[in-house]
mmCIF file of the N, C-alpha and C atoms, coordinates in Angstrom:
data_MODEL
# 
_entry.id   MODEL 
# 
loop_
_atom_site.group_PDB 
_atom_site.id 
_atom_site.type_symbol 
_atom_site.label_atom_id 
_atom_site.label_alt_id 
_atom_site.label_comp_id 
_atom_site.label_asym_id 
_atom_site.label_entity_id 
_atom_site.label_seq_id 
_atom_site.pdbx_PDB_ins_code 
_atom_site.Cartn_x 
_atom_site.Cartn_y 
_atom_site.Cartn_z 
_atom_site.occupancy 
_atom_site.B_iso_or_equiv 
_atom_site.pdbx_formal_charge 
_atom_site.auth_seq_id 
_atom_site.auth_comp_id 
_atom_site.auth_asym_id 
_atom_site.auth_atom_id 
_atom_site.pdbx_PDB_model_num 
ATOM 1   N N  . MET A 1 1  ? 58.162 43.671 -206.160 1.00 0.00 ? 1  MET A N  1 
ATOM 2   C CA . MET A 1 1  ? 58.048 42.258 -205.937 1.00 0.00 ? 1  MET A CA 1 
ATOM 3   C C  . MET A 1 1  ? 58.605 41.871 -204.568 1.00 0.00 ? 1  MET A C  1 
ATOM 4   N N  . ASN A 1 2  ? 59.744 42.449 -204.199 1.00 0.00 ? 2  ASN A N  1 
ATOM 5   C CA . ASN A 1 2  ? 60.372 42.135 -202.916 1.00 0.00 ? 2  ASN A CA 1 
ATOM 6   C C  . ASN A 1 2  ? 60.669 43.449 -202.205 1.00 0.00 ? 2  ASN A C  1 
ATOM 7   N N  . PRO A 1 3  ? 59.967 43.770 -201.131 1.00 0.00 ? 3  PRO A N  1 
ATOM 8   C CA . PRO A 1 3  ? 60.121 45.078 -200.492 1.00 0.00 ? 3  PRO A CA 1 
ATOM 9   C C  . PRO A 1 3  ? 61.360 45.205 -199.597 1.00 0.00 ? 3  PRO A C  1 
ATOM 10  N N  . ARG A 1 4  ? 62.130 44.140 -199.431 1.00 0.00 ? 4  ARG A N  1 
ATOM 11  C CA . ARG A 1 4  ? 63.307 44.227 -198.560 1.00 0.00 ? 4  ARG A CA 1 
ATOM 12  C C  . ARG A 1 4  ? 64.413 45.020 -199.243 1.00 0.00 ? 4  ARG A C  1 
ATOM 13  N N  . ALA A 1 5  ? 65.066 45.882 -198.466 1.00 0.00 ? 5  ALA A N  1 
ATOM 14  C CA . ALA A 1 5  ? 66.159 46.695 -198.997 1.00 0.00 ? 5  ALA A CA 1 
ATOM 15  C C  . ALA A 1 5  ? 67.183 46.926 -197.904 1.00 0.00 ? 5  ALA A C  1 
ATOM 16  N N  . GLY A 1 6  ? 68.383 47.264 -198.323 1.00 0.00 ? 6  GLY A N  1 
ATOM 17  C CA . GLY A 1 6  ? 69.444 47.628 -197.386 1.00 0.00 ? 6  GLY A CA 1 
ATOM 18  C C  . GLY A 1 6  ? 69.976 49.001 -197.731 1.00 0.00 ? 6  GLY A C  1 
ATOM 19  N N  . LEU A 1 7  ? 70.252 49.788 -196.709 1.00 0.00 ? 7  LEU A N  1 
ATOM 20  C CA . LEU A 1 7  ? 70.788 51.132 -196.894 1.00 0.00 ? 7  LEU A CA 1 
ATOM 21  C C  . LEU A 1 7  ? 72.079 51.258 -196.089 1.00 0.00 ? 7  LEU A C  1 
ATOM 22  N N  . LEU A 1 8  ? 73.033 51.995 -196.621 1.00 0.00 ? 8  LEU A N  1 
ATOM 23  C CA . LEU A 1 8  ? 74.292 52.237 -195.937 1.00 0.00 ? 8  LEU A CA 1 
ATOM 24  C C  . LEU A 1 8  ? 74.522 53.739 -195.884 1.00 0.00 ? 8  LEU A C  1 
ATOM 25  N N  . PHE A 1 9  ? 74.776 54.262 -194.671 1.00 0.00 ? 9  PHE A N  1 
ATOM 26  C CA . PHE A 1 9  ? 75.090 55.671 -194.471 1.00 0.00 ? 9  PHE A CA 1 
ATOM 27  C C  . PHE A 1 9  ? 76.503 55.759 -193.918 1.00 0.00 ? 9  PHE A C  1 
ATOM 28  N N  . ILE A 1 10 ? 77.326 56.596 -194.542 1.00 0.00 ? 10 ILE A N  1 
ATOM 29  C CA . ILE A 1 10 ? 78.727 56.732 -194.162 1.00 0.00 ? 10 ILE A CA 1 
ATOM 30  C C  . ILE A 1 10 ? 78.951 58.095 -193.532 1.00 0.00 ? 10 ILE A C  1 
ATOM 31  N N  . ASP A 1 11 ? 79.556 58.119 -192.347 1.00 0.00 ? 11 ASP A N  1 
ATOM 32  C CA . ASP A 1 11 ? 79.996 59.365 -191.713 1.00 0.00 ? 11 ASP A CA 1 
ATOM 33  C C  . ASP A 1 11 ? 81.437 59.575 -192.157 1.00 0.00 ? 11 ASP A C  1 
ATOM 34  N N  . PHE A 1 12 ? 81.638 60.453 -193.137 1.00 0.00 ? 12 PHE A N  1 
ATOM 35  C CA . PHE A 1 12 ? 82.951 60.642 -193.720 1.00 0.00 ? 12 PHE A CA 1 
ATOM 36  C C  . PHE A 1 12 ? 83.914 61.366 -192.789 1.00 0.00 ? 12 PHE A C  1 
ATOM 37  N N  . ASP A 1 13 ? 83.415 62.030 -191.742 1.00 0.00 ? 13 ASP A N  1 
ATOM 38  C CA . ASP A 1 13 ? 84.298 62.684 -190.777 1.00 0.00 ? 13 ASP A CA 1 
ATOM 39  C C  . ASP A 1 13 ? 84.881 61.692 -189.782 1.00 0.00 ? 13 ASP A C  1 
ATOM 40  N N  . LYS A 1 14 ? 84.040 60.807 -189.235 1.00 0.00 ? 14 LYS A N  1 
ATOM 41  C CA . LYS A 1 14 ? 84.483 59.882 -188.189 1.00 0.00 ? 14 LYS A CA 1 
ATOM 42  C C  . LYS A 1 14 ? 84.750 58.466 -188.690 1.00 0.00 ? 14 LYS A C  1 
ATOM 43  N N  . GLY A 1 15 ? 84.302 58.138 -189.903 1.00 0.00 ? 15 GLY A N  1 
ATOM 44  C CA . GLY A 1 15 ? 84.504 56.797 -190.433 1.00 0.00 ? 15 GLY A CA 1 
ATOM 45  C C  . GLY A 1 15 ? 83.486 55.788 -189.951 1.00 0.00 ? 15 GLY A C  1 
ATOM 46  N N  . ASP A 1 16 ? 82.375 56.248 -189.352 1.00 0.00 ? 16 ASP A N  1 
ATOM 47  C CA . ASP A 1 16 ? 81.326 55.344 -188.879 1.00 0.00 ? 16 ASP A CA 1 
ATOM 48  C C  . ASP A 1 16 ? 80.451 54.893 -190.052 1.00 0.00 ? 16 ASP A C  1 
ATOM 49  N N  . LEU A 1 17 ? 79.937 53.665 -189.961 1.00 0.00 ? 17 LEU A N  1 
ATOM 50  C CA . LEU A 1 17 ? 79.007 53.130 -190.947 1.00 0.00 ? 17 LEU A CA 1 
ATOM 51  C C  . LEU A 1 17 ? 77.710 52.759 -190.244 1.00 0.00 ? 17 LEU A C  1 
ATOM 52  N N  . LEU A 1 18 ? 76.585 53.156 -190.805 1.00 0.00 ? 18 LEU A N  1 
ATOM 53  C CA . LEU A 1 18 ? 75.278 52.782 -190.290 1.00 0.00 ? 18 LEU A CA 1 
ATOM 54  C C  . LEU A 1 18 ? 74.579 51.945 -191.353 1.00 0.00 ? 18 LEU A C  1 
ATOM 55  N N  . TYR A 1 19 ? 74.322 50.685 -191.018 1.00 0.00 ? 19 TYR A N  1 
ATOM 56  C CA . TYR A 1 19 ? 73.625 49.765 -191.900 1.00 0.00 ? 19 TYR A CA 1 
ATOM 57  C C  . TYR A 1 19 ? 72.167 49.684 -191.468 1.00 0.00 ? 19 TYR A C  1 
ATOM 58  N N  . LEU A 1 20 ? 71.234 49.813 -192.421 1.00 0.00 ? 20 LEU A N  1 
ATOM 59  C CA . LEU A 1 20 ? 69.813 49.677 -192.129 1.00 0.00 ? 20 LEU A CA 1 
ATOM 60  C C  . LEU A 1 20 ? 69.211 48.592 -193.013 1.00 0.00 ? 20 LEU A C  1 
ATOM 61  N N  . ALA A 1 21 ? 68.443 47.703 -192.406 1.00 0.00 ? 21 ALA A N  1 
ATOM 62  C CA . ALA A 1 21 ? 67.619 46.757 -193.145 1.00 0.00 ? 21 ALA A CA 1 
ATOM 63  C C  . ALA A 1 21 ? 66.197 47.302 -193.075 1.00 0.00 ? 21 ALA A C  1 
ATOM 64  N N  . VAL A 1 22 ? 65.578 47.498 -194.236 1.00 0.00 ? 22 VAL A N  1 
ATOM 65  C CA . VAL A 1 22 ? 64.276 48.169 -194.278 1.00 0.00 ? 22 VAL A CA 1 
ATOM 66  C C  . VAL A 1 22 ? 63.299 47.390 -195.154 1.00 0.00 ? 22 VAL A C  1 
ATOM 67  N N  . MET A 1 23 ? 62.023 47.701 -194.947 1.00 0.00 ? 23 MET A N  1 
ATOM 68  C CA . MET A 1 23 ? 60.968 47.305 -195.861 1.00 0.00 ? 23 MET A CA 1 
ATOM 69  C C  . MET A 1 23 ? 60.621 48.574 -196.641 1.00 0.00 ? 23 MET A C  1 
ATOM 70  N N  . ALA A 1 24 ? 60.687 48.501 -197.952 1.00 0.00 ? 24 ALA A N  1 
ATOM 71  C CA . ALA A 1 24 ? 60.505 49.680 -198.795 1.00 0.00 ? 24 ALA A CA 1 
ATOM 72  C C  . ALA A 1 24 ? 59.144 49.655 -199.475 1.00 0.00 ? 24 ALA A C  1 
ATOM 73  N N  . GLY A 1 25 ? 58.626 50.839 -199.722 1.00 0.00 ? 25 GLY A N  1 
ATOM 74  C CA . GLY A 1 25 ? 57.388 50.989 -200.473 1.00 0.00 ? 25 GLY A CA 1 
ATOM 75  C C  . GLY A 1 25 ? 57.491 52.181 -201.397 1.00 0.00 ? 25 GLY A C  1 
ATOM 76  N N  . ILE A 1 26 ? 56.794 52.125 -202.507 1.00 0.00 ? 26 ILE A N  1 
ATOM 77  C CA . ILE A 1 26 ? 56.793 53.228 -203.468 1.00 0.00 ? 26 ILE A CA 1 
ATOM 78  C C  . ILE A 1 26 ? 55.467 53.964 -203.375 1.00 0.00 ? 26 ILE A C  1 
ATOM 79  N N  . LEU A 1 27 ? 55.526 55.286 -203.236 1.00 0.00 ? 27 LEU A N  1 
ATOM 80  C CA . LEU A 1 27 ? 54.332 56.136 -203.265 1.00 0.00 ? 27 LEU A CA 1 
ATOM 81  C C  . LEU A 1 27 ? 54.209 56.697 -204.677 1.00 0.00 ? 27 LEU A C  1 
ATOM 82  N N  . TRP A 1 28 ? 53.190 56.264 -205.395 1.00 0.00 ? 28 TRP A N  1 
ATOM 83  C CA . TRP A 1 28 ? 52.999 56.685 -206.780 1.00 0.00 ? 28 TRP A CA 1 
ATOM 84  C C  . TRP A 1 28 ? 52.171 57.960 -206.895 1.00 0.00 ? 28 TRP A C  1 
ATOM 85  N N  . ASP A 1 29 ? 51.334 58.256 -205.904 1.00 0.00 ? 29 ASP A N  1 
ATOM 86  C CA . ASP A 1 29 ? 50.519 59.467 -205.930 1.00 0.00 ? 29 ASP A CA 1 
ATOM 87  C C  . ASP A 1 29 ? 50.106 59.819 -204.506 1.00 0.00 ? 29 ASP A C  1 
ATOM 88  N N  . GLY A 1 30 ? 49.391 60.922 -204.369 1.00 0.00 ? 30 GLY A N  1 
ATOM 89  C CA . GLY A 1 30 ? 48.929 61.357 -203.060 1.00 0.00 ? 30 GLY A CA 1 
ATOM 90  C C  . GLY A 1 30 ? 49.539 62.685 -202.653 1.00 0.00 ? 30 GLY A C  1 
ATOM 91  N N  . PRO A 1 31 ? 49.116 63.219 -201.501 1.00 0.00 ? 31 PRO A N  1 
ATOM 92  C CA . PRO A 1 31 ? 49.573 64.545 -201.065 1.00 0.00 ? 31 PRO A CA 1 
ATOM 93  C C  . PRO A 1 31 ? 51.071 64.596 -200.776 1.00 0.00 ? 31 PRO A C  1 
ATOM 94  N N  . GLU A 1 32 ? 51.653 63.501 -200.324 1.00 0.00 ? 32 GLU A N  1 
ATOM 95  C CA . GLU A 1 32 ? 53.093 63.511 -200.064 1.00 0.00 ? 32 GLU A CA 1 
ATOM 96  C C  . GLU A 1 32 ? 53.865 63.790 -201.351 1.00 0.00 ? 32 GLU A C  1 
ATOM 97  N N  . LEU A 1 33 ? 53.473 63.152 -202.441 1.00 0.00 ? 33 LEU A N  1 
ATOM 98  C CA . LEU A 1 33 ? 54.148 63.319 -203.726 1.00 0.00 ? 33 LEU A CA 1 
ATOM 99  C C  . LEU A 1 33 ? 53.989 64.747 -204.253 1.00 0.00 ? 33 LEU A C  1 
ATOM 100 N N  . GLN A 1 34 ? 52.816 65.338 -204.038 1.00 0.00 ? 34 GLN A N  1 
ATOM 101 C CA . GLN A 1 34 ? 52.556 66.689 -204.517 1.00 0.00 ? 34 GLN A CA 1 
ATOM 102 C C  . GLN A 1 34 ? 53.450 67.724 -203.843 1.00 0.00 ? 34 GLN A C  1 
ATOM 103 N N  . SER A 1 35 ? 54.013 67.391 -202.680 1.00 0.00 ? 35 SER A N  1 
ATOM 104 C CA . SER A 1 35 ? 54.848 68.336 -201.935 1.00 0.00 ? 35 SER A CA 1 
ATOM 105 C C  . SER A 1 35 ? 56.233 68.520 -202.538 1.00 0.00 ? 35 SER A C  1 
ATOM 106 N N  . PHE A 1 36 ? 56.624 67.669 -203.473 1.00 0.00 ? 36 PHE A N  1 
ATOM 107 C CA . PHE A 1 36 ? 57.957 67.728 -204.059 1.00 0.00 ? 36 PHE A CA 1 
ATOM 108 C C  . PHE A 1 36 ? 57.844 67.986 -205.555 1.00 0.00 ? 36 PHE A C  1 
ATOM 109 N N  . ALA A 1 37 ? 58.141 69.225 -205.947 1.00 0.00 ? 37 ALA A N  1 
ATOM 110 C CA . ALA A 1 37 ? 57.990 69.648 -207.338 1.00 0.00 ? 37 ALA A CA 1 
ATOM 111 C C  . ALA A 1 37 ? 58.779 68.732 -208.268 1.00 0.00 ? 37 ALA A C  1 
ATOM 112 N N  . GLY A 1 38 ? 58.101 68.216 -209.284 1.00 0.00 ? 38 GLY A N  1 
ATOM 113 C CA . GLY A 1 38 ? 58.751 67.390 -210.287 1.00 0.00 ? 38 GLY A CA 1 
ATOM 114 C C  . GLY A 1 38 ? 58.903 65.924 -209.917 1.00 0.00 ? 38 GLY A C  1 
ATOM 115 N N  . ALA A 1 39 ? 58.563 65.538 -208.683 1.00 0.00 ? 39 ALA A N  1 
ATOM 116 C CA . ALA A 1 39 ? 58.709 64.139 -208.266 1.00 0.00 ? 39 ALA A CA 1 
ATOM 117 C C  . ALA A 1 39 ? 57.653 63.276 -208.951 1.00 0.00 ? 39 ALA A C  1 
ATOM 118 N N  . GLN A 1 40 ? 58.061 62.117 -209.417 1.00 0.00 ? 40 GLN A N  1 
ATOM 119 C CA . GLN A 1 40 ? 57.134 61.179 -210.034 1.00 0.00 ? 40 GLN A CA 1 
ATOM 120 C C  . GLN A 1 40 ? 56.769 60.049 -209.080 1.00 0.00 ? 40 GLN A C  1 
ATOM 121 N N  . ARG A 1 41 ? 57.585 59.852 -208.050 1.00 0.00 ? 41 ARG A N  1 
ATOM 122 C CA . ARG A 1 41 ? 57.308 58.845 -207.022 1.00 0.00 ? 41 ARG A CA 1 
ATOM 123 C C  . ARG A 1 41 ? 58.199 59.134 -205.824 1.00 0.00 ? 41 ARG A C  1 
ATOM 124 N N  . LEU A 1 42 ? 57.830 58.586 -204.680 1.00 0.00 ? 42 LEU A N  1 
ATOM 125 C CA . LEU A 1 42 ? 58.635 58.686 -203.463 1.00 0.00 ? 42 LEU A CA 1 
ATOM 126 C C  . LEU A 1 42 ? 58.864 57.280 -202.923 1.00 0.00 ? 42 LEU A C  1 
ATOM 127 N N  . MET A 1 43 ? 59.937 57.117 -202.194 1.00 0.00 ? 43 MET A N  1 
ATOM 128 C CA . MET A 1 43 ? 60.206 55.854 -201.512 1.00 0.00 ? 43 MET A CA 1 
ATOM 129 C C  . MET A 1 43 ? 59.956 56.065 -200.025 1.00 0.00 ? 43 MET A C  1 
ATOM 130 N N  . ARG A 1 44 ? 59.289 55.090 -199.407 1.00 0.00 ? 44 ARG A N  1 
ATOM 131 C CA . ARG A 1 44 ? 59.060 55.108 -197.965 1.00 0.00 ? 44 ARG A CA 1 
ATOM 132 C C  . ARG A 1 44 ? 59.744 53.863 -197.398 1.00 0.00 ? 44 ARG A C  1 
ATOM 133 N N  . PHE A 1 45 ? 60.539 54.071 -196.329 1.00 0.00 ? 45 PHE A N  1 
ATOM 134 C CA . PHE A 1 45 ? 61.278 52.975 -195.714 1.00 0.00 ? 45 PHE A CA 1 
ATOM 135 C C  . PHE A 1 45 ? 60.818 52.759 -194.284 1.00 0.00 ? 45 PHE A C  1 
ATOM 136 N N  . ARG A 1 46 ? 60.605 51.516 -193.891 1.00 0.00 ? 46 ARG A N  1 
ATOM 137 C CA . ARG A 1 46 ? 60.288 51.142 -192.519 1.00 0.00 ? 46 ARG A CA 1 
ATOM 138 C C  . ARG A 1 46 ? 61.456 50.308 -192.007 1.00 0.00 ? 46 ARG A C  1 
ATOM 139 N N  . VAL A 1 47 ? 62.176 50.845 -191.021 1.00 0.00 ? 47 VAL A N  1 
ATOM 140 C CA . VAL A 1 47 ? 63.395 50.209 -190.520 1.00 0.00 ? 47 VAL A CA 1 
ATOM 141 C C  . VAL A 1 47 ? 63.051 48.936 -189.754 1.00 0.00 ? 47 VAL A C  1 
ATOM 142 N N  . GLN A 1 48 ? 63.709 47.838 -190.129 1.00 0.00 ? 48 GLN A N  1 
ATOM 143 C CA . GLN A 1 48 ? 63.541 46.551 -189.465 1.00 0.00 ? 48 GLN A CA 1 
ATOM 144 C C  . GLN A 1 48 ? 64.679 46.291 -188.479 1.00 0.00 ? 48 GLN A C  1 
ATOM 145 N N  . SER A 1 49 ? 65.896 46.643 -188.870 1.00 0.00 ? 49 SER A N  1 
ATOM 146 C CA . SER A 1 49 ? 67.051 46.490 -187.974 1.00 0.00 ? 49 SER A CA 1 
ATOM 147 C C  . SER A 1 49 ? 68.142 47.457 -188.415 1.00 0.00 ? 49 SER A C  1 
ATOM 148 N N  . MET A 1 50 ? 69.064 47.710 -187.498 1.00 0.00 ? 50 MET A N  1 
ATOM 149 C CA . MET A 1 50 ? 70.159 48.628 -187.803 1.00 0.00 ? 50 MET A CA 1 
ATOM 150 C C  . MET A 1 50 ? 71.416 48.188 -187.074 1.00 0.00 ? 50 MET A C  1 
ATOM 151 N N  . ARG A 1 51 ? 72.554 48.596 -187.630 1.00 0.00 ? 51 ARG A N  1 
ATOM 152 C CA . ARG A 1 51 ? 73.840 48.302 -187.009 1.00 0.00 ? 51 ARG A CA 1 
ATOM 153 C C  . ARG A 1 51 ? 74.767 49.478 -187.250 1.00 0.00 ? 51 ARG A C  1 
ATOM 154 N N  . LEU A 1 52 ? 75.364 49.979 -186.177 1.00 0.00 ? 52 LEU A N  1 
ATOM 155 C CA . LEU A 1 52 ? 76.345 51.056 -186.257 1.00 0.00 ? 52 LEU A CA 1 
ATOM 156 C C  . LEU A 1 52 ? 77.717 50.450 -186.016 1.00 0.00 ? 52 LEU A C  1 
ATOM 157 N N  . VAL A 1 53 ? 78.629 50.658 -186.971 1.00 0.00 ? 53 VAL A N  1 
ATOM 158 C CA . VAL A 1 53 ? 80.001 50.192 -186.843 1.00 0.00 ? 53 VAL A CA 1 
ATOM 159 C C  . VAL A 1 53 ? 80.875 51.445 -186.802 1.00 0.00 ? 53 VAL A C  1 
ATOM 160 N N  . GLU A 1 54 ? 81.463 51.708 -185.657 1.00 0.00 ? 54 GLU A N  1 
ATOM 161 C CA . GLU A 1 54 ? 82.222 52.944 -185.464 1.00 0.00 ? 54 GLU A CA 1 
ATOM 162 C C  . GLU A 1 54 ? 83.646 52.821 -185.986 1.00 0.00 ? 54 GLU A C  1 
ATOM 163 N N  . SER A 1 55 ? 84.124 53.903 -186.584 1.00 0.00 ? 55 SER A N  1 
ATOM 164 C CA . SER A 1 55 ? 85.516 54.057 -187.042 1.00 0.00 ? 55 SER A CA 1 
ATOM 165 C C  . SER A 1 55 ? 85.981 52.918 -187.943 1.00 0.00 ? 55 SER A C  1 
ATOM 166 N N  . SER A 1 56 ? 85.118 52.438 -188.827 1.00 0.00 ? 56 SER A N  1 
ATOM 167 C CA . SER A 1 56 ? 85.512 51.324 -189.683 1.00 0.00 ? 56 SER A CA 1 
ATOM 168 C C  . SER A 1 56 ? 85.854 51.741 -191.111 1.00 0.00 ? 56 SER A C  1 
ATOM 169 N N  . TRP A 1 57 ? 85.460 52.927 -191.504 1.00 0.00 ? 57 TRP A N  1 
ATOM 170 C CA . TRP A 1 57 ? 85.740 53.408 -192.856 1.00 0.00 ? 57 TRP A CA 1 
ATOM 171 C C  . TRP A 1 57 ? 87.079 54.132 -192.842 1.00 0.00 ? 57 TRP A C  1 
ATOM 172 N N  . PRO A 1 58 ? 88.086 53.653 -193.583 1.00 0.00 ? 58 PRO A N  1 
ATOM 173 C CA . PRO A 1 58 ? 89.427 54.233 -193.491 1.00 0.00 ? 58 PRO A CA 1 
ATOM 174 C C  . PRO A 1 58 ? 89.592 55.579 -194.192 1.00 0.00 ? 58 PRO A C  1 
ATOM 175 N N  . LEU A 1 59 ? 88.678 55.927 -195.094 1.00 0.00 ? 59 LEU A N  1 
ATOM 176 C CA . LEU A 1 59 ? 88.825 57.160 -195.865 1.00 0.00 ? 59 LEU A CA 1 
ATOM 177 C C  . LEU A 1 59 ? 88.070 58.309 -195.196 1.00 0.00 ? 59 LEU A C  1 
ATOM 178 N N  . ARG A 1 60 ? 88.570 59.522 -195.368 1.00 0.00 ? 60 ARG A N  1 
ATOM 179 C CA . ARG A 1 60 ? 87.923 60.710 -194.787 1.00 0.00 ? 60 ARG A CA 1 
ATOM 180 C C  . ARG A 1 60 ? 87.770 61.771 -195.880 1.00 0.00 ? 60 ARG A C  1 
ATOM 181 N N  . TRP A 1 61 ? 86.662 62.519 -195.823 1.00 0.00 ? 61 TRP A N  1 
ATOM 182 C CA . TRP A 1 61 ? 86.390 63.602 -196.755 1.00 0.00 ? 61 TRP A CA 1 
ATOM 183 C C  . TRP A 1 61 ? 85.969 64.836 -195.984 1.00 0.00 ? 61 TRP A C  1 
ATOM 184 N N  . GLY A 1 62 ? 85.845 65.954 -196.705 1.00 0.00 ? 62 GLY A N  1 
ATOM 185 C CA . GLY A 1 62 ? 85.339 67.179 -196.109 1.00 0.00 ? 62 GLY A CA 1 
ATOM 186 C C  . GLY A 1 62 ? 83.822 67.160 -196.042 1.00 0.00 ? 62 GLY A C  1 
ATOM 187 N N  . GLY A 1 63 ? 83.274 68.300 -195.712 1.00 0.00 ? 63 GLY A N  1 
ATOM 188 C CA . GLY A 1 63 ? 81.828 68.415 -195.549 1.00 0.00 ? 63 GLY A CA 1 
ATOM 189 C C  . GLY A 1 63 ? 81.055 68.143 -196.827 1.00 0.00 ? 63 GLY A C  1 
ATOM 190 N N  . ALA A 1 64 ? 79.893 67.547 -196.684 1.00 0.00 ? 64 ALA A N  1 
ATOM 191 C CA . ALA A 1 64 ? 79.031 67.245 -197.828 1.00 0.00 ? 64 ALA A CA 1 
ATOM 192 C C  . ALA A 1 64 ? 78.276 68.497 -198.257 1.00 0.00 ? 64 ALA A C  1 
ATOM 193 N N  . GLU A 1 65 ? 77.941 68.560 -199.526 1.00 0.00 ? 65 GLU A N  1 
ATOM 194 C CA . GLU A 1 65 ? 77.164 69.668 -200.068 1.00 0.00 ? 65 GLU A CA 1 
ATOM 195 C C  . GLU A 1 65 ? 75.954 69.100 -200.801 1.00 0.00 ? 65 GLU A C  1 
ATOM 196 N N  . LEU A 1 66 ? 74.819 69.779 -200.695 1.00 0.00 ? 66 LEU A N  1 
ATOM 197 C CA . LEU A 1 66 ? 73.625 69.356 -201.422 1.00 0.00 ? 66 LEU A CA 1 
ATOM 198 C C  . LEU A 1 66 ? 73.775 69.656 -202.909 1.00 0.00 ? 66 LEU A C  1 
ATOM 199 N N  . SER A 1 67 ? 73.209 68.808 -203.726 1.00 0.00 ? 67 SER A N  1 
ATOM 200 C CA . SER A 1 67 ? 73.221 69.012 -205.169 1.00 0.00 ? 67 SER A CA 1 
ATOM 201 C C  . SER A 1 67 ? 72.347 70.222 -205.522 1.00 0.00 ? 67 SER A C  1 
ATOM 202 N N  . PRO A 1 68 ? 72.801 71.074 -206.435 1.00 0.00 ? 68 PRO A N  1 
ATOM 203 C CA . PRO A 1 68 ? 71.962 72.188 -206.876 1.00 0.00 ? 68 PRO A CA 1 
ATOM 204 C C  . PRO A 1 68 ? 70.667 71.711 -207.522 1.00 0.00 ? 68 PRO A C  1 
ATOM 205 N N  . ALA A 1 69 ? 70.628 70.486 -208.030 1.00 0.00 ? 69 ALA A N  1 
ATOM 206 C CA . ALA A 1 69 ? 69.423 69.950 -208.665 1.00 0.00 ? 69 ALA A CA 1 
ATOM 207 C C  . ALA A 1 69 ? 68.293 69.753 -207.659 1.00 0.00 ? 69 ALA A C  1 
ATOM 208 N N  . LEU A 1 70 ? 68.584 69.747 -206.367 1.00 0.00 ? 70 LEU A N  1 
ATOM 209 C CA . LEU A 1 70 ? 67.565 69.532 -205.346 1.00 0.00 ? 70 LEU A CA 1 
ATOM 210 C C  . LEU A 1 70 ? 66.854 70.806 -204.906 1.00 0.00 ? 70 LEU A C  1 
ATOM 211 N N  . GLU A 1 71 ? 67.336 71.958 -205.320 1.00 0.00 ? 71 GLU A N  1 
ATOM 212 C CA . GLU A 1 71 ? 66.792 73.232 -204.845 1.00 0.00 ? 71 GLU A CA 1 
ATOM 213 C C  . GLU A 1 71 ? 65.303 73.390 -205.108 1.00 0.00 ? 71 GLU A C  1 
ATOM 214 N N  . GLY A 1 72 ? 64.800 72.908 -206.246 1.00 0.00 ? 72 GLY A N  1 
ATOM 215 C CA . GLY A 1 72 ? 63.398 73.116 -206.598 1.00 0.00 ? 72 GLY A CA 1 
ATOM 216 C C  . GLY A 1 72 ? 62.467 72.005 -206.157 1.00 0.00 ? 72 GLY A C  1 
ATOM 217 N N  . THR A 1 73 ? 62.956 71.021 -205.398 1.00 0.00 ? 73 THR A N  1 
ATOM 218 C CA . THR A 1 73 ? 62.102 69.876 -205.079 1.00 0.00 ? 73 THR A CA 1 
ATOM 219 C C  . THR A 1 73 ? 61.365 70.005 -203.760 1.00 0.00 ? 73 THR A C  1 
ATOM 220 N N  . GLY A 1 74 ? 61.655 70.997 -202.967 1.00 0.00 ? 74 GLY A N  1 
ATOM 221 C CA . GLY A 1 74 ? 60.992 71.137 -201.679 1.00 0.00 ? 74 GLY A CA 1 
ATOM 222 C C  . GLY A 1 74 ? 61.777 70.447 -200.577 1.00 0.00 ? 74 GLY A C  1 
ATOM 223 N N  . ALA A 1 75 ? 61.178 70.370 -199.395 1.00 0.00 ? 75 ALA A N  1 
ATOM 224 C CA . ALA A 1 75 ? 61.843 69.777 -198.233 1.00 0.00 ? 75 ALA A CA 1 
ATOM 225 C C  . ALA A 1 75 ? 60.870 68.914 -197.473 1.00 0.00 ? 75 ALA A C  1 
ATOM 226 N N  . TRP A 1 76 ? 61.396 67.920 -196.725 1.00 0.00 ? 76 TRP A N  1 
ATOM 227 C CA . TRP A 1 76 ? 60.531 67.040 -195.952 1.00 0.00 ? 76 TRP A CA 1 
ATOM 228 C C  . TRP A 1 76 ? 59.719 67.802 -194.913 1.00 0.00 ? 76 TRP A C  1 
ATOM 229 N N  . THR A 1 77 ? 60.256 68.907 -194.408 1.00 0.00 ? 77 THR A N  1 
ATOM 230 C CA . THR A 1 77 ? 59.522 69.672 -193.401 1.00 0.00 ? 77 THR A CA 1 
ATOM 231 C C  . THR A 1 77 ? 58.263 70.296 -193.994 1.00 0.00 ? 77 THR A C  1 
ATOM 232 N N  . GLN A 1 78 ? 58.179 70.405 -195.306 1.00 0.00 ? 78 GLN A N  1 
ATOM 233 C CA . GLN A 1 78 ? 57.016 70.989 -195.961 1.00 0.00 ? 78 GLN A CA 1 
ATOM 234 C C  . GLN A 1 78 ? 56.001 69.927 -196.370 1.00 0.00 ? 78 GLN A C  1 
ATOM 235 N N  . ALA A 1 79 ? 56.353 68.659 -196.299 1.00 0.00 ? 79 ALA A N  1 
ATOM 236 C CA . ALA A 1 79 ? 55.469 67.586 -196.756 1.00 0.00 ? 79 ALA A CA 1 
ATOM 237 C C  . ALA A 1 79 ? 54.404 67.285 -195.700 1.00 0.00 ? 79 ALA A C  1 
ATOM 238 N N  . PRO A 1 80 ? 53.171 67.018 -196.120 1.00 0.00 ? 80 PRO A N  1 
ATOM 239 C CA . PRO A 1 80 ? 52.133 66.645 -195.159 1.00 0.00 ? 80 PRO A CA 1 
ATOM 240 C C  . PRO A 1 80 ? 52.440 65.258 -194.571 1.00 0.00 ? 80 PRO A C  1 
ATOM 241 N N  . CYS A 1 81 ? 52.108 65.063 -193.325 1.00 0.00 ? 81 CYS A N  1 
ATOM 242 C CA . CYS A 1 81 ? 52.372 63.769 -192.677 1.00 0.00 ? 81 CYS A CA 1 
ATOM 243 C C  . CYS A 1 81 ? 51.275 62.782 -192.934 1.00 0.00 ? 81 CYS A C  1 
# 
């Protein structure tokens, strides 16, 4: 109903925050969806604006690890454009 969305990405090493305002769309079928085993839909985002706020997050963590549940889903580099 409303394609506007906001995304927040946190750099846990440096404390930077990246805010994105996007227009979102759902891909229900097509070759892109077929590239990811088990996927029932994909989200596509078109960035409208962004803001980087450096060193604003007070907490710090170690390196991120991918979830083992993602191993069988494929990778964006394998998806048709």
